[in-house]
C-alpha positions as CSV (number, residue, x, y, z in Angstrom):
1,X,-123.2,-178.3,-236.1
2,X,-123.4,-175.9,-233.1
3,X,-122.0,-177.2,-229.9
4,X,-124.2,-177.2,-226.8
5,X,-122.9,-174.6,-224.3
6,X,-123.6,-174.8,-220.6
7,X,-125.8,-171.9,-219.5
8,X,-125.2,-170.0,-222.7
9,X,-127.3,-172.0,-225.2
10,X,-131.0,-171.0,-225.3
11,X,-134.1,-172.2,-227.2
12,X,-133.9,-169.0,-229.2
13,X,-130.3,-169.7,-230.1
14,X,-131.1,-173.2,-231.2
15,X,-134.0,-172.0,-233.3
16,X,-131.8,-169.3,-234.9
17,X,-129.0,-171.9,-235.6
18,X,-131.4,-174.4,-237.2
19,X,-133.2,-171.8,-239.3
20,X,-129.9,-170.5,-240.5
21,X,-129.0,-174.0,-241.9
22,X,-126.9,-175.7,-239.1
23,X,-127.8,-178.2,-236.4
24,X,-128.5,-176.3,-233.2
25,X,-128.1,-177.8,-229.8
26,X,-128.7,-177.2,-226.1
27,X,-127.6,-178.9,-222.9
28,X,-130.5,-180.4,-221.0
29,X,-129.0,-179.0,-217.8
30,X,-129.5,-175.4,-219.0
31,X,-133.0,-175.8,-217.8
32,X,-133.0,-175.4,-214.1
33,X,-135.4,-178.3,-213.6
34,X,-136.7,-181.1,-215.8
35,X,-140.1,-179.4,-215.9
36,X,-138.4,-176.3,-217.4
37,X,-136.6,-178.6,-219.9
38,X,-140.0,-179.9,-221.0
39,X,-141.1,-176.3,-221.7
40,X,-137.8,-175.5,-223.5
41,X,-138.2,-178.5,-225.8
42,X,-141.8,-177.5,-226.6
43,X,-140.5,-174.0,-227.4
44,X,-137.9,-175.3,-229.7
45,X,-140.3,-177.6,-231.5
46,X,-142.8,-174.8,-232.0
47,X,-140.0,-172.5,-233.3
48,X,-138.8,-175.0,-235.7
49,X,-142.1,-176.0,-237.2
50,X,-141.6,-176.5,-240.9
51,X,-137.8,-176.4,-240.6
52,X,-135.9,-179.3,-242.1
53,X,-132.8,-178.9,-240.0
54,X,-132.8,-181.1,-236.8
55,X,-131.8,-180.0,-233.4
56,X,-129.9,-181.8,-230.7
57,X,-130.0,-182.1,-226.9
58,X,-126.9,-182.8,-224.8
59,X,-127.3,-185.2,-221.9
60,X,-124.5,-185.6,-219.4
61,X,-124.4,-189.4,-219.1
62,X,-122.2,-189.5,-216.0
63,X,-123.7,-191.4,-213.0
64,X,-123.4,-188.2,-210.8
65,X,-126.0,-186.4,-212.9
66,X,-129.0,-186.9,-210.7
67,X,-131.4,-185.5,-213.4
68,X,-130.3,-187.9,-216.1
69,X,-133.3,-190.4,-215.9
70,X,-135.9,-187.6,-215.8
71,X,-134.2,-185.7,-218.6
72,X,-133.9,-188.8,-220.7
73,X,-137.7,-189.5,-220.3
74,X,-138.4,-186.0,-221.7
75,X,-136.0,-186.6,-224.5
76,X,-137.9,-189.7,-225.5
77,X,-141.2,-187.9,-225.0
78,X,-140.2,-185.2,-227.4
79,X,-138.5,-187.6,-229.7
80,X,-135.5,-185.3,-229.9
81,X,-133.8,-186.0,-233.3
82,X,-130.2,-185.9,-232.1
83,X,-128.8,-186.7,-228.6
84,X,-125.3,-185.8,-227.7
85,X,-123.8,-187.7,-224.8
86,X,-121.0,-186.3,-222.7
87,X,-118.7,-187.4,-219.9
88,X,-119.7,-191.1,-220.2
89,X,-121.0,-193.7,-222.7
90,X,-124.3,-195.4,-222.0
91,X,-125.7,-198.4,-224.0
92,X,-129.0,-197.9,-222.1
93,X,-129.4,-194.4,-223.5
94,X,-128.3,-195.4,-227.0
95,X,-131.0,-198.1,-227.0
96,X,-133.6,-195.8,-225.7
97,X,-132.9,-193.1,-228.4
98,X,-132.7,-195.7,-231.1
99,X,-136.1,-197.0,-229.9
100,X,-137.9,-194.0,-231.5
101,X,-135.5,-193.5,-234.4
102,X,-133.2,-190.8,-232.9
103,X,-129.5,-190.4,-233.5
104,X,-126.9,-190.6,-230.8
105,X,-123.5,-188.8,-230.8
106,X,-120.9,-189.2,-228.1
107,X,-118.1,-186.8,-227.0
108,X,-114.7,-188.4,-226.8
109,X,-111.2,-187.0,-226.2
110,X,-109.1,-190.0,-227.2
111,X,-109.2,-193.1,-229.3
112,X,-109.9,-195.4,-226.3
113,X,-113.1,-193.5,-225.5
114,X,-114.1,-193.6,-229.2
115,X,-113.8,-197.4,-229.4
116,X,-115.9,-197.7,-226.2
117,X,-118.6,-195.6,-227.8
118,X,-118.5,-197.6,-231.0
119,X,-118.9,-200.8,-229.0
120,X,-122.3,-199.6,-227.6
121,X,-123.6,-198.6,-231.0
122,X,-123.5,-194.8,-231.2
123,X,-124.3,-193.3,-234.6
124,X,-121.5,-190.7,-234.5
125,X,-118.4,-189.7,-232.6
126,X,-117.5,-186.1,-231.6
127,X,-113.7,-185.9,-231.4
128,X,-113.0,-183.1,-228.9
129,X,-109.5,-182.0,-229.6
130,X,-107.2,-179.6,-227.7
131,X,-108.3,-176.0,-227.6
132,X,-112.0,-176.8,-227.4
133,X,-114.3,-174.7,-225.2
134,X,-116.1,-176.1,-222.2
135,X,-114.9,-179.6,-221.4
136,X,-111.9,-180.0,-223.6
137,X,-109.4,-182.5,-224.9
138,X,-105.6,-182.6,-224.9
139,X,-104.8,-184.3,-228.2
140,X,-104.0,-182.5,-231.5
141,X,-106.9,-182.7,-234.0
142,X,-104.4,-184.1,-236.5
143,X,-103.6,-187.1,-234.3
144,X,-107.1,-187.6,-232.9
145,X,-108.8,-187.6,-236.2
146,X,-106.2,-189.9,-237.8
147,X,-106.4,-192.4,-235.0
148,X,-110.2,-192.6,-235.0
149,X,-110.8,-192.4,-238.8
150,X,-108.4,-195.3,-239.3
151,X,-111.1,-197.7,-238.0
152,X,-114.3,-195.7,-237.6
153,X,-116.3,-195.3,-240.8
154,X,-119.4,-193.7,-239.4
155,X,-120.3,-190.1,-238.7
156,X,-117.3,-188.2,-237.3
157,X,-117.4,-184.7,-236.0
158,X,-114.4,-182.5,-235.1
159,X,-114.5,-180.1,-232.1
160,X,-111.9,-177.6,-231.1
161,X,-111.0,-174.0,-232.2
162,X,-113.4,-174.1,-235.2
163,X,-114.5,-170.5,-235.7
164,X,-113.9,-169.8,-239.4
165,X,-114.8,-171.2,-242.8
166,X,-111.3,-172.2,-243.5
167,X,-111.2,-174.1,-240.2
168,X,-114.4,-176.0,-241.4
169,X,-112.6,-176.8,-244.6
170,X,-109.6,-178.0,-242.7
171,X,-111.8,-180.3,-240.6
172,X,-113.3,-181.7,-243.8
173,X,-109.8,-182.4,-245.1
174,X,-109.0,-184.3,-241.9
175,X,-111.9,-186.6,-242.5
176,X,-114.7,-184.9,-240.5
177,X,-118.2,-185.1,-241.7
178,X,-119.3,-182.2,-239.6
179,X,-117.5,-179.3,-237.8
180,X,-118.6,-178.6,-234.2
181,X,-118.7,-174.8,-233.6
182,X,-119.3,-173.5,-230.1
183,X,-117.4,-170.5,-228.7
184,X,-118.3,-168.0,-231.4
185,X,-121.9,-168.3,-230.4
186,X,-121.1,-167.1,-226.9
187,X,-121.1,-163.6,-228.5
188,X,-124.4,-164.1,-230.3
189,X,-127.3,-161.9,-229.2
190,X,-129.5,-165.0,-228.5
191,X,-127.0,-166.5,-226.1
192,X,-127.6,-166.4,-222.4
193,X,-124.3,-164.6,-221.7
194,X,-123.8,-161.3,-219.9
195,X,-122.9,-158.3,-222.1
196,X,-119.4,-158.3,-220.5
197,X,-119.0,-161.9,-221.4
198,X,-119.9,-161.3,-225.0
199,X,-117.5,-158.4,-225.2
200,X,-114.7,-160.5,-223.6
201,X,-115.2,-163.1,-226.3
202,X,-114.7,-160.3,-228.9
203,X,-111.6,-158.8,-227.0
204,X,-109.8,-162.1,-226.2
205,X,-107.8,-164.6,-228.1
206,X,-106.1,-168.0,-227.5
207,X,-103.6,-166.5,-225.1
208,X,-106.4,-165.6,-222.7
209,X,-107.7,-169.2,-222.4
210,X,-106.6,-171.4,-219.4
211,X,-107.4,-174.9,-218.4
212,X,-109.0,-175.9,-215.0
213,X,-110.7,-179.0,-213.6
214,X,-112.0,-177.7,-210.3
215,X,-115.7,-177.5,-211.2
216,X,-116.4,-181.0,-212.4
217,X,-113.1,-182.9,-212.1
218,X,-112.7,-182.8,-215.9
219,X,-110.5,-180.4,-217.8
220,X,-112.4,-177.3,-219.1
221,X,-111.3,-174.1,-220.8
222,X,-111.9,-170.7,-219.1
223,X,-111.2,-167.1,-219.9
224,X,-108.3,-165.8,-217.8
225,X,-109.7,-162.3,-217.4
226,X,-112.9,-163.7,-215.9
227,X,-110.8,-165.8,-213.5
228,X,-108.7,-162.8,-212.3
229,X,-111.8,-160.5,-212.2
230,X,-113.2,-162.8,-209.5
231,X,-110.0,-162.5,-207.4
232,X,-108.9,-166.1,-208.2
233,X,-105.5,-167.5,-209.0
234,X,-105.7,-169.8,-212.0
235,X,-103.5,-172.3,-210.1
236,X,-106.2,-172.5,-207.5
237,X,-108.7,-173.9,-210.1
238,X,-106.9,-177.3,-210.3
239,X,-108.0,-180.4,-208.4
240,X,-105.2,-182.8,-207.5
241,X,-107.6,-185.8,-207.7
242,X,-108.2,-185.8,-211.4
243,X,-110.8,-188.2,-212.7
244,X,-113.3,-187.7,-209.9
245,X,-116.0,-186.3,-212.1
246,X,-119.1,-184.9,-210.2
247,X,-121.9,-182.9,-211.7
248,X,-124.5,-183.7,-209.1
249,X,-127.0,-181.0,-208.1
250,X,-128.4,-180.3,-211.6
251,X,-125.4,-178.7,-213.2
252,X,-121.7,-178.3,-213.2
253,X,-121.5,-175.7,-210.3
254,X,-123.8,-173.3,-212.2
255,X,-122.8,-170.3,-210.1
256,X,-119.1,-170.8,-210.8
257,X,-119.7,-171.2,-214.6
258,X,-121.9,-168.1,-214.5
259,X,-119.2,-166.0,-213.0
260,X,-116.0,-167.6,-214.4
261,X,-116.6,-167.8,-218.2
262,X,-115.6,-170.7,-220.5
263,X,-114.5,-170.4,-224.1
264,X,-112.2,-172.2,-226.6
265,X,-109.0,-171.1,-228.1
266,X,-110.6,-170.1,-231.4
267,X,-112.2,-166.9,-230.1
268,X,-109.6,-164.7,-231.8
269,X,-111.7,-165.0,-234.9
270,X,-114.8,-163.5,-233.3
271,X,-114.8,-159.7,-234.1
272,X,-118.3,-158.6,-233.0
273,X,-121.4,-159.3,-231.0
274,X,-124.1,-160.2,-233.5
275,X,-127.2,-162.4,-234.2
276,X,-126.4,-166.0,-234.7
277,X,-127.8,-165.9,-238.3
278,X,-125.3,-163.1,-239.2
279,X,-122.3,-165.1,-237.9
280,X,-123.5,-168.3,-239.7
281,X,-123.9,-166.3,-243.0
282,X,-120.3,-165.0,-242.6
283,X,-119.1,-168.6,-241.8
284,X,-120.7,-169.9,-245.0
285,X,-119.1,-167.1,-247.1
286,X,-115.7,-167.6,-245.5
287,X,-116.0,-171.4,-246.2
288,X,-116.8,-170.6,-249.9
289,X,-113.8,-168.2,-250.0
290,X,-111.5,-170.9,-248.6
291,X,-112.7,-173.4,-251.1
292,X,-112.1,-171.0,-254.0
293,X,-108.6,-170.2,-252.7
294,X,-107.7,-173.9,-252.6
295,X,-109.2,-174.5,-256.0
296,X,-107.1,-171.6,-257.4
297,X,-103.8,-173.1,-256.3
C-alpha cells in the first residue's frame, strides 16, 4: 500500500499506483479546498474505471482540522473504499465510513494508541515505526509489531523505511498483512514534488533525515539539506510544548512543508527519478528475489 504524502501525492500518482497493482492513497488536505477535493476524487474515480485495486483517502481526524467535516461529507459522497485516519481516532468517522461499506485504517505509533483504535472498531491498524517519513513514530518495528500483533488479529500494516522488496518480505515476517511504502514515491514523476526535491531523495540517505515537531506539534521527518538550504538551524525546528497538535487552516503549514521537505530513513534505496509504475515493477521483482534467496537457504 502506498502511504498518503502531504502535498506530494496527486490523483495521477494514485491512479498510477492502483493500476500498477498496489493501493494508492492521497491526503484530503492536498486539495486546497473541499471543492477541489471533490474534483480530485472524481478524477481518481474516472482514472480507475475498471481497475480492481481500491484507493484510499487520508483524513486528519484531529479536532484542529477545520475541514474535517466537509471532507468527510465528500468521502461519504464518493464512497471512498479505504479511509486512513491520522493524528486521532474517531468513532464517529468509523461509523460513517462503515455506513456505506468502506474500510477504516488508523495510524498509530504505539500500543496504547492501537488499543484505542481497536476499541472504536477500525478495520486495520497502521503501525508507524521509527524512521517513517512525514509524521513518524519512535518505536522499533520489531517491538511495535510484536506488541500489537500479540492481541490484534485484524489487518495490520507496517510503516517505516520500507523501500525494497526485501523490506516488504521482512514486514511480512514480522506479522504485517501489508507494507506501507511512502518516501520512494516522492521521486516518482507523478508526484507533486519539485525537481530539486526529487533529486534530493535520490542523493540522500538515512543520515540526512532529521526529526522536528515545529509545524504541527507532532514529530515528523525532514531532509536536513532542505532545512539548511532555507537558512534554518535544525534545533530551531523543535517546539518545547510537545503534544499541542494544530493543523488548522487547511493543512500542516503548507508553505513550510513545501520548502522544507519531508522523507523517511529508507530513501537510501531510491536510485533514480522514474514513473511510479517502474518503481513498483522493480519492487515486485526485488520482493521475488528476496523470497528466492530465503528459499535457497
